[in-house]
N, C-alpha and C positions, 0 to 999 in steps of 0.2 A: 631473596623475595619470598614471602610466605605463600602458602597454597591459597588459591582463591576460588577453586571449584568446590561446591558443596551441594548436598541434596536439599531440595526445596521442602519446606514444611508441608505436611499433608493438606492443610487448609488452603495454602496457595496453589498447590498442584491441582486440587479439586476445583478451585475457581477457574483455573486455566482450562481444565477439561470441560467445565460447564459452558465455556464459550462455544464449544463445538456441539455439545449434546443439547443444551438448553438455550435456545435463542429467544423464546417468547413464551407466554403462558400456554399456547397450543402445544409446545414441545413437552411441557410438564404433563399435560393431558395425555398426550401420546404415550409417554413412558409409563405413567401410572396405570392407564387402562390396559396396556400390554401386560404389565405385571399381574393385574387382576385376571386376565384371560389365562395366562400361564398357570395361575393358581387354581384353575378349574372352576371359576365362578360361573353360576348360571344366572345371576342377577347383579347388575352393576349400576350404581348411581353416581352421576357426576354433578357436583354442586360448585357453581362458579359465582363469584361476586366481583363487580367492577371489571368485567371481561378478564378475570383471572389475575388481575394485578393485586387485589386484596386477598383473594382466596381461591384455591383450586383444591377440591376435596373429592376423593374417590372412596366409595363404600362398596365392598363386595362381600359375597358369601362363599368365597373360595376356601382353600384348605387352612389358611391362617399360618402363623409361625410360632415357634417356641420362643422363650425369652432370649435364648442364646442366638438363634437365627435372626431374630428381630434386630438385635444390636449389630450382628455381623453383616446384615444386609446393607448397612450404610458405609461399609468399608470399601475402599477402591478395589475393583476387580474381584469382588466377592459375588459368586453366582452359584446357583444350583443347576444350571442348564448344561454346562459342559465340564469335563474333568480331564480330558486328554486331547491331544492334537487331532486325532481322528474324528472327534465329535464335531469339529468345525465343518466337516464335509457331510454331516448328516443332521443339520439343524432343522428342527421342525417347530421350535418354540419361537415366540415373538422377540423375546430378549435373550441375550446370552453374554454380553460384554461385561456386565457387572459394573457399569459406569453410572447408570441413571440416578439411583438414589444418592450416591456419594456426591454427584454433581448438583442435584437439587438441594441437598442439605448444606452445600457450600454457599449458596446465594439466596437462601430463604430461611424462614422459621418453620420448622416441621414438627407436627405432632402425629405420632403413630400409635394406634390401638389395634392389637391383633390377638386372636385366640384360636387355638386348635379346637376342632369339633369335640374331641373327647376329654377336654380339660374343663375344669370348673371356673378358673380365672384366666385372665389374659395378661398382656404386658402393655404398659404405657411407656413410651419413649418420647422425650422432647429434645430437639436439636436446634441449635442456632449458630449459623456460620461454621458448620462442621464440628461444633463442640456439643457433646451430650450434656444437657443441663439437668435432666431428670430421667430416671428409670425406676419403675416400681410396678408391682402387680396392680391390676384393676379389674373391675367388672365391665365386660363388654360382650357383644354378640359374637358368635362364631364367624370367622373370616377376618377381614382387615379393613380398617378405616385409616386413611392417611390424608392429613390436611396440610397443604403447603400455603403459608401465609406470607404476605408482603414480599413478593418475588423481587429479587435484585435490590433488597433494602440496603445491602452493604456494597453494592456496585451502582452508585447513582448514575453514572454515565450510561450504563446499559438500560437502566429504567427510563431515563430521559429519551432514549431512542425508540421506545415502544410507541406504536401508532395509537390512534384514537380508539375509544372503547368499541365503536362499531367495527373497525377493521380487526381488532384483536378478537372480538367475539366471532366474527366471520371465520377467522382462522381456527378457532376452537371448534366451531360447528363443523367445519370441513374435516378436522381430525376425527371428531365424533362420528360423522357420517361414514367415513372410510372404515372405521373399526366396526360400526354397526352393520354395514353391508357385508363385511367379511365374516361376521359371526351372527347370522340370523337366528341361531338356536339359543342365543343369550338375550335376556330381557334387559333393556337399557332405559334409564331415565336421565334427563338433563334439566337442571334448574339453573336459571340465571337471575340473580338478585331476588330470590325467593319466588320466581315465576317459572312454572313448568313449561319448558319449550318442547320437549319430546317425552313421550311415554310409549316405548316400543315393546310390544309383547313378543315372546319367542315364536318363531314360525319358520317358514321357508324363505328362499331368496326373493321370490316374486312378492310375497307379502311384505317383506322388509322394504323393498323398493317403493311399494305403494304407501307404506307407513311414513317413509322419509320424504317422498316427493309429492304425494297427493293421490287421492282416489282415482283421478282421471288417467293416471299412468298405467293402469291395468289395460287400457285400450291403446296405449302408445308403444308397447314393447312386444317383441317376439323373441323366443328362446333360441339360444345357440348351443349346439352340442356336437363335438367332433372328438373322436377317440382314436388312439392308436396304441400300440403295445408300450410305448415309452412316454406318451404325452396325452393329456386330456384337457380339452378346452370346453368350457361351458359358461353359461351366463345369459344375459339378456341384452338386446340392442334395441334402439328406438327406431320407429318407422320414419322414413325420410321426411314425410310431410309434417312431422312434429319437431324437426330439428330447429335449434335456436341460433340466434346470431351471436351468441357469446358462449365461451367455454365454461366449464364448471361441472358438467354432469358426465364426465368421462373418467372411468375407473378401471385400472388393470391390476390384478392381484396374481402373484406367483406364490403358490403354496400358502394361500390365505394372507399373504403379506402385500400391502399396497406398495406399488412401485411407480416410478415415473420413467417412461420410455418413449421418446419421440419416434424411435424405430418401429415399435409395435403400434403406436398411434397411427403412423403412416400406413401400416398394413391394414388397419381397420378402415381408415378413411378411403384408401384405394378401392376397397370393396364397394363403397358407396359411389364410385366414379359415375358421373353423369346423372346421378340422382339428387345431388346437392350442389348448390352454388358454392363458390369458394369461401364465402363468409358465413356459412351455416355449419353447425356442429351437432351431430346426433348424440343422444344419450347412449352410453354403453357401460355395462358392468360385466367385465370379462375376467374369468378365473382360469389360470393355467396351473395344472398339476404336473410336476416334473420331478424326476429323481433329484434330491438335494445334492447328490454328488456331481451333477452336471451343471450346477450353477454356483456362483460365488456371491453371497450377500454381505460378506465382510469387506465392503468397499468403502463405506462411509458410516460415521456414527449414527446418522439418522436412518440408515438402511433403506433409503428410497432407491438407490442405484443397485442394479443387479447385473452381473456378468454371466452371459450364457455360453455354453460350450459350442453350440451351433446356432447362431442367430438367424442365418438364412433359412434353415429348415423351420425354425419357429415362426418366422415372418410368413412363410408360405402356408403353414398350417393354420395360423390365426386368420389370414386373409381368406383362405378357402372356407373356414368355418363360418365367417360372417357372410360370405357370398352364398353359401348353401342355405343359411338361415333366411336371407332375403329372398332367395329363389324358392325355397320350400313353402313359404307363406305368401308367395306372389306379391311381395312388397316392392313395387316399382312405380314410377310416376305415370306410366301409360296404362296401368291395369284398370279394370272396372272394380271399384271398391264395393259395389253392390253384390259382387260375387265372392265376398270374403267370409262366407258363413262357416267354412271349414276351420276358421280360427277359434270357433267355439270350444274345440276340444284341446286347446293348448294347455299344457300342464305347467307346473312350477317346480323349481329345483329345491329339494331338501338334501343338503350336503351335495352329493354328486348325481343324484338320481332324479328322474321324472316321477312326480307323484301328484295325484289329484287332477282337477280340471277347473277351468274358469272360462267365462264368456268374455271375449275381446271384441265383440262386434261394435261397430261405430254407429253414431247417430246419422240421420240423413244430412244434417248440417255439416258434420265432419266429412261425410262422403263428398259433398259438393266442394268443401274447402280443399280436400285432398286432390281433387281433379285440377285444381289451379296450381299444382305443385311447381311446374316449370314455367317461368322462373318463380322462386318462392314468394309467397305473398308478403307484402310490406306491412309494417306496423301501421303506417298511415296511408290511407288510400285516397287520392284526390281524383275527382272527376276532372277531365281535361277541358271541359267547356269553359269559356271565358266568364260566363255568369257565375259559376260556382267559385272560380278563383277570386273574382271580385268580391263575392260574398264572404269568402274566407278572410281576405285581407281588409275588407271594408274600405276599399278605395272610393274616393268621391271626387269627381271632376279632375281626375289626373293627379290628385295629391295623395300622399301617403297617410294612412290612419295613425299617425303618431303626432304628438304635440310638438309644434315648432319644427316640423320635418323640413329637411333640405329639399329644394325644388328638384323635380325628376331629371333635370338636365345636368345635375352635379357630375363632375368628371373625376376619375381617379388620378388624372394627370394634373399638372399645375394650372393648365388653361381650362377653366371650367366650361368654356364654350366649345370644346372639341367634340363632345358627345353629339352624335347626329341623330340619335333616336329621340322620340318625343312620347308623351303619354298618349293613350289611345284616343282621347277626346280631341287632341289637336293635331293628330297625324294627318298627313296628306300623301298622295301617291309618290311624291318625290323623295320621301323619307326612306332611307335604307333600313330594312327590317332586320331584327336579330334572327339568327338561325341556330338550330340545335344540332350538335355534332355527336353522332353515335349515342344519342339519348343520354349523354353524360355532360357535355359542355355546351355553353351558350356563347356564340360568337357574335360580337357587335363591332361595327365600324366606328372609328374615331378619326379626326382629321390627321393625326400623326401616325395612324396605323390601325391596329385592331386590339380589342381586349378579349380574353378567353376566360370565361367564368365557369367554375365547377359548380353545377347546379345544386348538388347536395351540400357541399361546404358552404355555399352562399346562403342557402335556406337555413342551415344550422345556425349561422351567424345572426340572421334576421330573428329567428325564434328565440335564440339565446338571450339577446338583448331585450326582447319583448318580455320574456319570463322573468328576467332580473328586475325589470321595472315593476312587474306585478308583485313579486315577492317584497320589494321595497315599499310599495304603496299598500300592500295587503288588500288589494281589490282586483277583481277580474270579472269577466263575463262568463256565466255558467249556462249550461244547457241542462235543464231539469229532466230527469227521467220520469216517464209516465208511470212506470212500475219499478220502484227501487228493487235492486237485485242484491241478494246475499252471495258473497264469493268466499270460497274456502281457499286458504293458502297453506303452503307447507309451514311448519313451525319456524324455520329460519327466515322465510320471506315475511311471515306475519310479524316476527320480532323486528325486522328491519322497517317494515311499514309503520309500526307504532312509533319508531324513533323519528320518522320524518313526516308524520301525519299532519302536524300543524302547517308545515311548509307546503305540503301537497295541497291542502285545502285552500291555502292562500293563492295557489295558481289557478283556482277555479273549480277544483274538484270539491265534492262534498261527500266525504267518506267517513263513516262512523264504525267504531269497533262493535262487533256483534257476536259475543260469545267467544269460545276458544278457537283462535286462529281464523275467525270469520269476520268479515267486514261487509257493511251495507253501503251500496253506492247510490246516492240520491241525485248527483249531478256531475257533469264533466265540463271542462273548458270547451267553449263552443267550437274551437278550431282544431281539436284533437280527437274528438269522439268518432269512432268508426263503426259503431254498432255492436262491438264486442267488448264489454266492460272488463272481463278478466284478461283478455289479450292486451288491452291498453295498459293495465296496471302491472301485469307480469313483465311486459317489455320495458316499462319505466323502471321497475326494480332491477332488471337485468343490467340496464345501462347505468343505473346508479351504483351497482356493485362494481362495475368497471371503473367508475370514477373514484371509488373510496380509497384506493391506494395512492392517489395523487394528493400530496400534502400541501401543494402551493395554493389550492383553491379552498374557499370557505364552503361550509355546508350548503349555503344558498346557491353558490356558483356551481357546485357539483350537481345539485338537483336541477337547476336551470339547464345545465349542459346535458344531463341525462334525458330530460324531456325534449329538448331541442333535437337531439340525435334520434330519439324514438319517433317523433312526429314529423320529421323533415321528409321532403320528397327524396326519393332514392335514385341512384343510377339505374337507368333502364326505363324511367318514367318518360313517356312522350308528352311534350309540352306544346301548347298552342302559342301563337305569336303573342297573344294578350298575356298569357301566363309568364312568358319570358320577360316581357316588358315590366310586369309588376315585380318580378324578382329583381331586375336591375334597379328599378325605382327604389324599392325598399332597402336593397343592399347598400346603395350609396347614401341612404339616410342614416345608416348605422354609424356608431362612433368609430368602429374599426372595421371597415368593409373589406379589408385586404386578407383577413385570415378567419378561418373557422375557429370555434372556441378551443379546440384542441391544438391550435397552432398551425395547422396545415394551410397552404395557400388557397384562397378563394378566387383570386384574380391574378391573371398573368397578362402583361401588355407586350405587344410586339410593335416596334416602330417600323415605319416604311423603310428606313435605312437598314434595319436588321433583316427585313424580308428581302430587300434588294440584294444584300450580300449572299443570301442563301441561293440566289439564282445566278450568281457570278460563276462563270467557268474559269478554266485556266487561261491566263492571258498569254498571247503569243509574243515571242521575242523578249 
């Protein structure tokens, strides 16, 4: 029998390696930006088309490469970062494996232009599927420009598994944000389809946070600084009263490298104990400086995982640093925010040091809102009076404000006559009224037993089907604003809002684009406005981001679900008898009253037989 084991061709080996290193356009962005940083660039431009599927281009003013180095950079395991085994234990550069460019060139069409600062001409290299098709001298600016075109053009199965442009762009922006936070001394620009999303000037960490997330974040954060002989922790954390109901603004860096660590996340969240409800997450941008010999970053090709020599010590140190920051600036739910004038002198980080000063005082409106911290304020706030509830749902004579609505005595069981409740207009003293349990569930009696309704899940179902009808019919009831308000969003949120602006306006909003990352609000849906235009839209966008990863829903369904979750009544809301009746009436008029839009149960029934069995003791003999 002849020999059957042989070496794979480099092109195939690189495609296999690309499966680990390059998973989506955001992976290309990460690797190329890290190379630009390692090259000493002070200015980096990221140009993206069609969410990176057509083009990902990085232009930097770093040191550039010679013609020989340019060609060698595409070889497997070719790197300038390490040369001996000991270097693995003293890594301070972003890249070191020498896999990225070889992997990218295996699954894309690549054009590289690079020039050393003291040379007159540069080098042009074109590669397609690991094969160099062109190399020649060229005129170009000092530094490097690398364009990655038609990602996965020769691996169609991988290309077909890419998500929608919105999802892929979100991942690109997330990688861009992580890198920009870790390098505030570098100027960054991001263009998508010829539109400038970010223009970040060089500065300190606090300035970079404000540039990325919005001007109002200057008032939402406090600094962290904890030092020892072997470990340095610094950064910024968000005030508890500005925590959000969705993740996404939590960043941990080790030696300027972004990492994912549930262990350290728990250390930070534990420091907020009793300041946040379990479904709220604060912003934090935490940097750890530690001896490279005491960590191992060579765990995974993407380098998000890091092994620490002493995790328990690190946990304690991070936890104490956050606690000290919250205590030093009196950030707690019971304090008097009007006495927060000492925050005026808070500085900002440049590299590892405090420099400068800024005013972090809050407005009177923010003070009043902060005092409502426990429990955190809901996105939608309902008055518990029956009059407001009826106005909200526009019920009339016991019927639901939906065309061809099912009568209010509709039952979730097969026997429609089992429900014993009635609408308020026909109720009498003999009717058993629904009850609220732990401000979470609605309990109602039926002939065969009881039904238990999750008030939030039920209301999400009601609103979800209502908003779907509005999107289908392109008509809704709006509440005009007396004074239209201009709202500034972060570049990422502004880009997302542009994508769904038509659908949002079909829901009853009247929002128009107004300059760079700004929008003017003229009207809101009558049943969701709570007096704070920016809060409403920010919460809607946060919920929509959470739905973007779900592929089984259409764009309309995702938006309807996002708005339903945002504007539904929440657990902890005290309901009147009339409000509970209206929820029951409208829920059983829905096409699917049994489940919330995300699939969790909205109704559970218990028969009398089931209840009786719960009370049965052990039988004698």
